[in-house]
C-alpha positions as CSV (number, residue, x, y, z in Angstrom):
1,M,67.5,94.0,-33.1
2,R,67.0,95.1,-29.1
3,F,63.5,95.1,-27.6
4,S,63.5,98.8,-27.0
5,E,63.5,98.9,-30.9
6,L,60.9,96.6,-31.4
7,A,58.7,97.6,-28.6
8,S,57.2,100.7,-30.3
9,K,56.3,98.9,-33.8
10,E,52.7,98.3,-34.5
11,I,51.5,95.0,-35.4
12,I,49.5,95.0,-38.5
13,S,47.7,91.9,-40.0
14,L,48.5,91.1,-43.6
15,T,45.0,89.5,-43.9
16,D,42.5,92.4,-43.0
17,G,44.7,95.3,-42.5
18,S,43.6,95.4,-38.9
19,R,46.0,96.9,-36.2
20,L,46.4,94.4,-33.3
21,G,48.5,97.2,-31.2
22,P,51.9,97.6,-30.4
23,I,54.6,94.9,-29.5
24,G,55.5,96.7,-26.4
25,E,52.0,95.9,-25.0
26,A,52.4,92.3,-26.0
27,D,53.5,89.1,-24.1
28,L,56.6,87.5,-26.0
29,V,57.1,83.6,-25.6
30,F,61.0,82.7,-26.0
31,D,62.5,79.2,-26.5
32,E,64.1,78.3,-23.1
33,L,67.1,76.5,-24.7
34,S,67.9,78.6,-27.6
35,G,66.6,82.1,-26.7
36,R,64.8,82.6,-29.8
37,L,61.3,84.2,-30.2
38,Q,58.7,81.6,-30.7
39,T,55.4,83.6,-30.1
40,I,53.7,87.4,-29.4
41,L,50.7,87.2,-27.6
42,V,48.9,90.1,-28.4
43,P,46.1,90.9,-25.5
44,P,42.7,92.1,-26.3
45,K,42.3,95.9,-27.8
46,S,39.5,96.9,-25.6
47,R,39.3,96.7,-21.8
48,F,35.8,96.0,-22.2
49,S,36.3,92.8,-24.6
50,R,36.4,89.3,-22.6
51,T,39.4,89.2,-20.4
52,G,41.6,86.4,-21.3
53,Q,41.3,86.7,-24.9
54,Y,44.7,86.8,-26.5
55,T,45.7,86.6,-30.1
56,E,48.6,84.2,-30.6
57,V,51.2,85.1,-33.2
58,P,53.8,82.3,-33.9
59,W,57.0,84.1,-35.1
60,T,56.8,82.0,-38.6
61,C,53.7,84.2,-39.3
62,V,55.7,87.5,-39.1
63,R,56.3,88.2,-42.6
64,R,58.2,91.4,-42.7
65,V,59.5,93.8,-39.7
66,G,59.7,97.2,-41.0
67,P,60.7,100.7,-39.6
68,E,57.5,101.5,-37.9
69,V,55.4,98.3,-38.4
70,V,55.5,94.4,-38.2
71,I,53.3,92.7,-40.8
72,I,51.7,89.6,-39.6
73,D,50.0,86.8,-41.8
74,L,47.4,84.9,-39.8
75,D,44.7,82.5,-41.0
76,D,42.2,80.5,-39.2
77,L,44.9,78.1,-38.1
78,H,45.9,80.2,-35.0
79,P,42.5,81.2,-33.2
80,K,42.6,83.3,-29.9
81,R,43.6,81.4,-27.0
82,R,42.0,81.5,-23.6
83,L,44.8,82.3,-20.8
């Protein structure tokens, strides 16, 4: 799948059904050696929230990539990370 196809998909949490935002607004972390996607860093929803609070979504938490959404399953093991 090309990034242009992935960028427009909305990230949806399976846990509570919340929308985290489109992948195109997130930062992607790739493995240097294999080139595989490791982590999606989702920025805060609001500009008025505390800056630097990203939601870290390991690629292992992605459950389904559909035509319009990416379903993720986060639990308390993956808290927000300050960058």
